[in-house]
C-alpha positions as CSV (number, residue, x, y, z in Angstrom):
1,X,-12.6,-13.6,-20.5
2,X,-13.1,-12.7,-16.8
3,X,-12.0,-14.3,-13.5
4,X,-13.3,-14.2,-10.0
5,X,-11.0,-12.8,-7.4
6,X,-10.2,-16.4,-6.1
7,X,-9.5,-17.6,-9.7
8,X,-7.2,-14.5,-10.3
9,X,-5.4,-15.2,-7.1
10,X,-4.7,-18.8,-8.1
11,X,-3.8,-17.8,-11.7
12,X,-1.3,-15.1,-10.6
13,X,-0.1,-16.4,-7.2
14,X,-1.1,-13.0,-5.7
15,X,-3.2,-13.1,-2.5
16,X,-6.9,-12.6,-2.5
17,X,-6.7,-9.6,-0.2
18,X,-4.0,-7.9,-2.4
19,X,-6.1,-8.4,-5.6
20,X,-9.2,-7.1,-3.7
21,X,-7.3,-4.0,-2.7
22,X,-6.1,-3.5,-6.3
23,X,-9.6,-3.7,-7.5
24,X,-10.7,-1.0,-5.1
25,X,-8.2,1.5,-6.4
26,X,-9.7,4.4,-8.4
27,X,-9.7,3.8,-12.2
28,X,-8.6,0.2,-11.9
29,X,-8.1,-0.9,-15.5
30,X,-9.1,-4.6,-15.0
31,X,-12.2,-4.5,-12.7
32,X,-15.6,-5.3,-14.1
33,X,-18.6,-4.8,-11.9
34,X,-21.6,-7.1,-12.4
35,X,-24.1,-5.7,-9.9
36,X,-22.1,-5.7,-6.6
37,X,-19.8,-8.6,-7.7
38,X,-16.3,-7.6,-8.9
39,X,-14.7,-9.6,-11.7
40,X,-11.2,-9.4,-13.1
41,X,-10.7,-8.8,-16.8
42,X,-8.0,-11.4,-17.6
43,X,-6.2,-9.7,-20.5
44,X,-6.0,-6.3,-18.8
45,X,-4.9,-8.0,-15.5
46,X,-2.1,-9.9,-17.4
47,X,-0.9,-6.6,-19.0
48,X,-1.0,-4.8,-15.6
49,X,1.1,-7.6,-14.0
50,X,3.6,-7.7,-16.8
51,X,4.2,-4.0,-16.6
52,X,4.7,-3.9,-12.8
53,X,8.0,-4.6,-11.1
54,X,6.6,-4.6,-7.5
55,X,3.0,-5.2,-6.5
């Protein structure tokens, strides 16, 4: 259901730093905070990637 930043990077072939910067954007639709840890919502992340032409 959720991925760590490292897992999301391996899953999508996008760099860890790029994913981290995407998670820091205001109103990011696929970030989930558990305390101070950031997790990636897999389904929303897939939809975000499929709708983008350039990341």
